[in-house]
C-alpha angles and dihedrals in degrees: 000000000000091000091050090051091051090051091050092048092050092048095049103034097049104030093112114047117210117258122228119250093216140005126215121196109224100215135031104233122343116356115245117267136045105283131150133172126221095234148342122320109276134191110196112200120231119281114248090239094051106104092195092050095221118187114205124219120192143157093051108170099158106057116209145169116238108205130210107197122201125224090230109032118206093202096255131108133201130198115204122204110198124216129235108137091268090283096085139001119241085209096165103035092043098022127032095030092057090040087058090050091053093044090055087058096051102266125133096233123198126192110211113221096192129185111295149218099035097143092108094053123099088242106032091178096054106086092035089054091049089053092047094052090046091051092053092050091046093054091047091048091052095038096123093049091049096045091242130137106234090225092057103065115128136185130218127189132187121199108314086008087059090057090049093047093051094048093045090050098046099047133065115247106313098202134054113268110268102188144329092305089069091061085075120084117269095198115104122230093227133013134208125188126187117192091333108207125235098345090145120094112262109282094359135114094182106050135056122231111287088240091064112089109178112185141147089288093062110109126241108290139206120199131188135173146130128272090222094051106130092183098052110026116220089233089074095058091041093053091046090052091050092049090051090050093050089049091052094246117148107246140169124200129191120184115183122208094233137008105105121213130322101020096144113167093316128118110259139182095249128083095226132083100024092108099053093099089057090050089049091050090052091050092050089051091050090052090052093247094117131037113257 
């Protein structure tokens, strides 16, 4: 009976995804790098049996930022990088739904539809990280137009998007400057990672990926995930937290006993991670990004 209730909640609560208020193209002309897609951009609707009702976007060759603009801006912006294992983007389940949550709290929220699929490439994270850094610079460059303070631009990554967000944050610009937008900093002012995927070094439970370079310049960070997540091991978030602590970077870590992988904001049949948005809201208030 409980599982049936969850399915009904997912089907009714998330049937109509929110539409963006504005769309920003990341690059003028062709994005840098040699990237092609196998076919036209496609959004596959959720399967009837999928209790999380995940729509799947793929074949994205023109990366963009889909903006959700609040009626009463608080001066902060957030860029959300959806997950999807680099083969697809869960751009509603791990994108527009969280963007709506942030918009309700006064943030200009942007869902990054980065280049995809990249899962067959030697560095699946590379083009998505380029697009992420570009999105941060673009929001800063257009801060006045967007009603955003340029020192209040945050980054949020789910799953594979968490890996992308962490790499993009902890490295200098990864692509050659394309235009004047790239003269603006690409490092976010605050970082949030939810069940970041494969941030451990290959075959290791004690080291982060070599592309991750956490240091004193890394911004304050919020991490959340489940202990029983078989897709994103809790050791990854734990090691990231410890590296942040060693670097003197303010950080907050929540590991829930159950919840698995990919819970997002959706109802689920576990007791665990349903309160993580509340914990995030408290963290944002403590950082001065939300009124207390």
